[in-house]
N, C-alpha and C positions, 0 to 999 in steps of 0.2 A: 369546573376546573379543567382547562386544556391539557390535554396529555399529549399533544403534538407540539413541536418545536422546530426551530430553524435558528441557523447562526451563519455569519460570514465565514468562508475559509480564506481569509486574507494571507494565511502563511503558506498557501498553495499558488502554483504557477503552471505555466505550460509551454512546450515547445510545439511547433506546427510543421509539418512537412507537406510541401506542394511540389507539382512538377510531374512529368510523365514517368520518371523513375523512382518516385517517392515509395511506393510500395515494395519494388525490387530492391532498393537500397535499405530499407528499415529490415525486410525479411532477412537480410544477411548480418544484421547487427544486433538483433534482440532475441530473447528466449521464446517468444510466443509466435503463433502463426498469424502474420499480418494478412495473408491471402483470405482468412475467413472473416475479417473485420469488414462490417458493412454499416450502412447508416442506421441500421436497426439492432446491431449487435457488436459490442466492444470485446476487448480481451484485457487481461491483467498480464504484465510482462515485465521483464528486467533487462537491463543492459550491463554486460559483464567486461571485465578486462580479458586479454587474451589468456592469463592464467585462471580464469573462471571465477575470479571474486566479483561480486555485484556491485558495480558503481551506483546504481539507482533502480528503482523500481517503480511502477506507474500503472494507470489506467490508460489503455490505448482506445480512443474513439474515433469515429470519422464524423466530420460536419461538413456537409457538400463534398466537395472534392478536396479537403484537407484532412490529414491525419493529425490528432491532437494527442500529446502525451501529458497526462495530468500527473503532476508530482510536486513535492514541497519546492516552494520558490527558491529556497536554498541550494537546490540540486540543479536548477535550470541551466545556469551558466557552466556548470562542470560538465553536464551531459552535451551541451551544445559544443563545448570546446572539443570534448573527445570525438564526437561524430564529425565535427567539421574536417578532421584530418582526411576522412575517407569520402566525404559526400562531393568532394571536389571533381571526382571522376564519374559522377552521375548527374543526369538531368533533373535535378532535384534541388529544392531550397529548404534550408533549415532556419526557422525564425523564431526568436523569444517572442511569445504573444502573451506573456503574463499580464500586462496592461491593456490588452484587447478585450478582456472578459472580467466580469464579475462572477464570483463562486460562492455558492451557498450550500449548506447542508440541511437536509429536511428529515425529521425522524419522528417516529411514535405511531399512535394508534390511527391518527387520521392523515398520515403523510400520503398514502395513496390518493385519498380525496382531494388533498392539495395539488397533487399533480394533475388530476383530472380537471381540476378548476383552471390552473394555471396553463395547461398544455393540451387540454381536450382529450388526452390518453394517458395511460399508464404502462410504463415498461413493466413486463411481467416476470422477469427472472433477472439474476444477477448479470450486470452489464448489458442488459437489455437498454436500449435507447429509444427515445422520443426526441424529435426535433423540428425546429422550424427555422426561417430564415436568420432569426436573431438569437436564437437560444436552444439548447438541448439539455436533457435530463437523462440520467441513466440510473438504474436500481443499483445500490450497493450491496444488498445480501438477498439470500433466497427467500426470506420471509417477507420481502417486498414492504418493509416499513422503514427503509432507510433510502434517501436518494441524494444524488449530487446534481446540482443545478450550474449550468453555465449560461450566462445571458451577457449581451453587449451591454456596456455602461448606460446607454441610453434606454435600455428596456429594464433596468434594475428596479426603478421606481414602481413600475407597473407590476412586475413579478413580486416584489415585496408586499405591495399593498393586497395583492390576492391571498398571499401566504398569511398576512396578518389577521384575515377573516377566520381562519380555522387554527393557527398555530402562534404560539408565543416565542418571542425573540429569547434566545438563550445564550450563555457563555459556550465557548467552544469545548470546555472540559467534558461535559457529559457525552458529547459526540466522540471525542478522543477515546474516552473510557469505553465505549461501545466498541470501538474499533479493537481496542485491546482484548476486549472479552471474545470478540470473534477470532483472536489469533491473528489479526492483520497487522502489518508493519509497513510504513513507508521509510526508506532510507534516507538519512540525512547526513550532512557532512562528517560528524562525529564518527558514524559507523560505516561510510562509503569505503568500498575496496577492502573490507575486513573479513567478508564472509562469502562462501560460495551460496548460491540460492538455497540449497537444501538446507542449511544451517538456519534460515529464515523461513523454513517450511514452505517456501514458494511452490514447491512441487505438489502441495496438497491444497493450495488456494489457486490453482488454476493458472499459474504463470509461466508455466513451462511446458512446452510441447516437444516430446522426446521423438516425434517422428517427423518433424518439419524439415530436417536437414541440417546445413552447417550455418553456423552463426558465430560471431566472436565469443571465444571461451567455451564453445559447444562440446569439445573433447573432453575438457575438465568436468563440466556439468554431467555429461553422460557417465564418466568413468565414476564419479560419486554415486549416481543412481544405480549403476549396475554391478559394481564390485562390493558394495555392502560395507563401507568404512566409515560411515557418519558416526562421530563420537559425541557431538554437540549439536544442539538444536535450539528453536524458539520455544520459551515456555512462557505461561502467564503468571503473574505474581502479584501480590499486595505486601505492603510494608508501611510502618508508621515510623517516622523520623522526625527530629526537630530540625533537621538540617534539610535543605532544599536538595530534592532529588535530581540528578542530571544524567541525560543520555550519555552513554559511555562510561558510566561510574562501575566501579569494579565491584564483583560479588565474591565473598569468600565462603568457605564451609568450614565446620569445625575441625576437620582434619586437614585442610589443604586451603591454601590461599589462591586467589586469581582462578576461580573456576567458572566465571561468567562475567557478562557486561550487560548493563542495561540498554536496551534499543529503541524503546518509546516509553512514554509516560503520560498519565494523566492525574491531576489533583482530583480526590474524590471526598476531601473534606480537610478539617483542620489537621495537618500534619500527616495525612494518609494518602497514599498513591496506589493506583494500579498500574502495571507496567508490563512490558514483554521484555525479555532478556534472553541472549543466547547463552546456555549453561552446559557445562559437561554433563552428559546424560547419567553417568555413574553417580555423581555427587548429588544432583537433582533427585535421584531416586533413592538414595541411600544415607543422605548425611542431612544435617541442618545447615540452612543457609542464612547469611546475614550480610549486610553492606560492609564494605571495607573500612576497617577502623572504627566500626560502629556495631559491636557485639551485641548490644541492646536491640538493635534494629533488626530483629528476626524477620524472615521472609516465608510466607505463606504461598505456597503454589496451587493453582487451580488447574482443572482438567481441561485439556484442549477440546475445543468444539468440533474437532475433526480427528480422524484416526491417521497415523502416520504409518505406512506400509513398513512393517518390521524388517524386511529384506534390505531396506536402505542402510540398517545398521550392521546386519550380518547376513551376507547373502547365502541362502539356504538352496541347495541343489535338489531338486525333486526327481 
């Protein structure tokens, strides 16, 4: 039985930046360091409002002389519109290239072998990239058993045929559940402009460079990091409910209402879901949680796979 899987990522899209000022422009807009992005190494990042709220987050990779921002397709237009206000002053072009690429997720025991067969090489660490003229692939996790593949539409049939030799076509839900279990989240319109990046744990998943200098919202993001006032952040949970779970859905505690909101979800079986949610830290640690107006839908929280620096909650002077 094959333990390797692939699925289309049709709900994702991309923005492309080209031109002689593309790197300089983007460096002043987003949370990660664009200057260290190469054709062999990408970065996770986020784009914020001047008030520091995250509009969107993404994987930033380079293909040839083009910078690609990989994000949910529902966010592409909003990010393009927001950045368009400023790019007019730069020698750079911002283009929605969602339809120029086909996107696939590949995961499981034999995922690296699939990449070797399809691309002749394997990205060896998270966000490391292997690419050719018509496609690129990057590693999605440190264990190197998850990959995101971009290929031009005319190359999709060939790439898919290679994957099918060692992997089984699957639904997208297991992939989404894996992302949740890693404490990863991509912002969608339901939660856009709702949280500073630290509330989504983006400082722990490599999406913020605190040494790179100024960018939109940088002062607020830095203040949150260095003054130690974070009261809520991303948690991983599971719940059983007879009603469809939705992003943005409210979470209550037994002693207080509206202590959190669902930020991403994946169906894991009949009426069962894994999810991420931004929840008040106190209630998450000390109270019983349930879905709004569904007291029987109790929530079980799982440990995060990474450690959050405790000083972001309360700055301790040493």
